N, C-alpha and C positions, 0 to 999 in steps of 0.2 A: 252445172246449169243453174243460173240462178235466174229469178223475176221477181218483180215487186208484189209483195203480198198484200192484197187490198181488202176492202169488207165483201166483195162478191166472189171473190177468188182464194181458194185455199190450195195448199200443198199435203196432200195426205198419201201414207204410205200403204194403206189398206182399210176395207171396211169388213170386218169379220162378222159375218151374218150367223145367227144361233149361237152366239157366246153365251155361256153359262157360269162364267167366274168373275163378271164384271159388274156385278149388282143382281137383285132380286129378277127372277122370271127369266125369259128367252129375251136376249137383247141383241143389238146390232153395236159393234164397237168401232167407232172412228179412229184411227191412229195418225196423230198429226204429226208432220216431219218437223224437226228443230228443237233444240233443247239447249239452255244456256250452261247446263251442268254436264259434267264429264265423270259421273259415279264410278268407280274403279270396277263394280261388279254389274254395270249395265247391261241387262239381257237383249236391248236393242241398241247396239253401238250405231248401226246406221240409220238411227233416228235423231241423232245428234246434231249432224250437218243441216244446216238450213237450207241447202240446194239438192238437186237432184244428183244421184250419183249411180255409177254402174258397178253392181255387184257382180262379184267374179267367183264362182264356186269351181275350184280346180279340178275336186274330184268327180265332178260331172262331166267334164270336157271329154268329147268324143274324137277330137283331133280332125274334123270335118274341114276346119280352115276356113269356113264361111265367113267368120267374122274379120279375117284378114283381107279378104277381097273387097268386104263392104265398108270397113273403116275409113273414112275421109282424111284422117291424120296419121294413119298407119301405127296405131297403139297397139296393134296385134301382130306379133311376128311368130313364125314356126322355125325351129331349128332343132336337128338332132331328135325329132319327134316330141319335141316339148313345146307348149303353148308359152310363149313369153308375152305378159300384159304390161305396158307401161303406161301406169296410172297418170303419171305427170303429163303424158300427151293427150291423154283422153279428154275429150269437151263433152261428154255425157249426151252425144245426141242420140243415142238410142239405136241407131240403124242396126248395130250387130245383135242385139239382143232380140231383134224382130225376126231374125233368120236362125237363132241358136235351137236347133232341134232338140238338145239335151237338158235345156234350162240352166246350163254353166253361166249364162250371162242374162241378167236381168236389171230392170231399173228399180231403185230404190223407192222412189214415189212418183206421183203424178199430179197435175194440175187439174182442180176440179172447180166448177161453178157452183155457186149457191144452189141454183135450181137442180142441177146435177145431182149433188149429193143428198139434198132433202128428198128429191124425188125416189132415189135409191132407197132412203132409209124409209120412207113411207109405205114402200111395197111391202114390208114386213108388218104393217100394223094389225092385221088379225092375229099374229103371233105374240105381240105386245100386249094385246087386250085378252087374250084368253090365258096367258100366263102370269099377268101381273108384272111384265117386262118393261122394255124400252130401249133408249139409245143411251150409250155410255161415250163419251169424249176421252181419248186417251193421248197417248203420246210415245215418245217424244216429250214435249210439254206444249199443252193446250195453249197456256198463256203466251206462248211465241207467236200465236197466231190470233191472238184476241179479238180483234174485229171480226175477222171470218167466224170465229167459235162463237161469239155473241150472237151474230145474226141466225147461224144455224140453230142454236138453242131457241131463239125467239121465234123461228118459224115453227118447230116442233111443239113449243109450248101452245102456240095457236091451234096445232092439230090435236092436242090433248096427249102428247107422248111424254111418259115419265123421263126425264133425264139426270144422268149422273156426269160430274165432271172429275177425272181423275188428275190430280195435280201435285206437283211437289211445292207448288206456292212460290216458285222462284220466278217472279217476274215483278211488274209494276202494280202497285195496290190498285191503281183506278182501272185497270184492267181486270182485276180480280173482282171488283165490286161490279163492274159493269156486267161481266159474266153471271155473276151470283144473282142478278136481277130476273134472270130467265133460267135458272138451273134449279132442279128440285133437290139436288144432294151433291155432296163433295165426298170424295176420297182423298183425303190429304194425308201427304207423306210426313213422316217423321223418321228422318235418317240418322242423324246425329246429334246429341243435344251439346256436345264439347265443339267449342268454336274451332279450336286446332285441327282436331279430327276431321270436322266438316270440310274445312278448307283442304286438308291433305287428300281426303278420299274424293272429294266431289270437285274441287275446284272453286267453290263458291263460299258465300258467308252465311253462317248458321242464323245470324239474327235477321236476315231479309225474310225468309219464309215464316220466322216464329213471328215477326210483328205483322206480317199479313195474316196469319192464321188468328192472331188476337182481334184484327180489324174486322175479318170474316165472319167471327163468332158474333161480333155485333149485331150482325145483321141476318144471321142465320143459326139455327142450332143442328140443321140436318148435314152433321160433319161426322164422318168416321176417320179416327186417326189410323194410318196404316204404318207399321213398321217393318221394314225388310230385314230379315234375319240372315245376316252375312257371317259366317264363323269367324270368330275372332275379332270382327269388326263392329258390327251393329248388334250383335247377338248377345253382348255381355249383359249382366244383369243389371249393372248400375245405368246402362243406356236406355233399356227397355223399361226400367222403374222409372226413369227421367219422362219416358213418354206417357208411361201411366199416370205420374204426377200432374202432367201439363194437361192431361184429358180432364182430370178431377178437377183441376183448378179453373177449366173453361167450362165445366158442366156438360162436359162431352161424354156420353156412356158407352160408346162403341169403339173398340180398338180391334183392328185385324193384324196378325201377326202373318208375315209373308214368307214362307220357307224359301232359302236359297235355291235358284235354278241353276245347276251346273252345265246347261246344255248351250251356253251362249259362246263359247269359244270358236266354233264353226263361223259364227256371224262376224267376228273379228277377222277372221282370214278373208271373208268376202269383200271388206273394205280395205285389205293390205295392212291389217294392224296387228299386233300382238295382244293377245288377251293378258291383262296386267296381273290377274290374281292366281292363276294356275288352279291347281286341283286343292280345293277347301272340303273338309269333311266334319260336319258337325258332331259334337258328341251324342251318344246314344241317350234319347229322351230329353235333351237340351231343351228343344222347344216346348215340350210339354211342361217342364218345369218352369219356363218363363211364363207359359199361361197360368199355371198354378199360383204363380208369385203376386197376380193382379191382386189390388187392393178390393175390398168390398166395395160395390156400387158400379162396378165396371163389367161389361159383358164383353169377353174378349174371345174370339174365334182364331183359330190357325187356318188360314186359306191356302 
């Protein structure tokens, strides 16, 4: 199910209240739907599509058959005690998820108005103020809904809320700069410095986010570079040193190393896809050694 995303309407997966890993203090984190990249290690594969999808967690199904009786297109069938879900038929109307007692069926996202999302975020103002927190916009990719994101940030800035934008930088420069006019800080991804490896593992071009980062640095220095540490792919010494070098060249002092999260495979099953990487195990102490390799002048944290 798709609908046009305009300035006063957005498509979000969730709002995580009391988040403590997406910036300083107690924060609310808004997860935007849609991403132009398809990183092999993506921890939220359901975020990549720009439309609403039905998620199916087969291990939660109790076989009540309510979905089969409610589905208008016959996407749910039961045979020999098994629940057969035909994703090609599914129109993501959400009727089945409303009556699923076990949570096996759920919708990947919901449309929200500007007033609705800002109103919900402002309910936590006392926590932001008492903890030095605020609101973080994440994804998916925030730039995929830039007009909506810019309006959310503008409203929050008027209310005095500290804001962070987590981004891969993969989008239009004009959108990034428009968002920068209202954001207090950026957490900016450095995935891979090598063009061929970037294309292989993300489906995109390395030069686009790099060029956008340089342009963003011209208007703000409140940027933290973040490096996902995917064993054997992004956690090589050469790749992390390239990130350090980039940070120093742009006079950015903060780098976050993000340890690989191996719990994403179940989410791929929810959208009917196979997890592309399988089991990856980092070498003991590898991430600490990467942190210790940072040149003088950088503050590096393992997040």
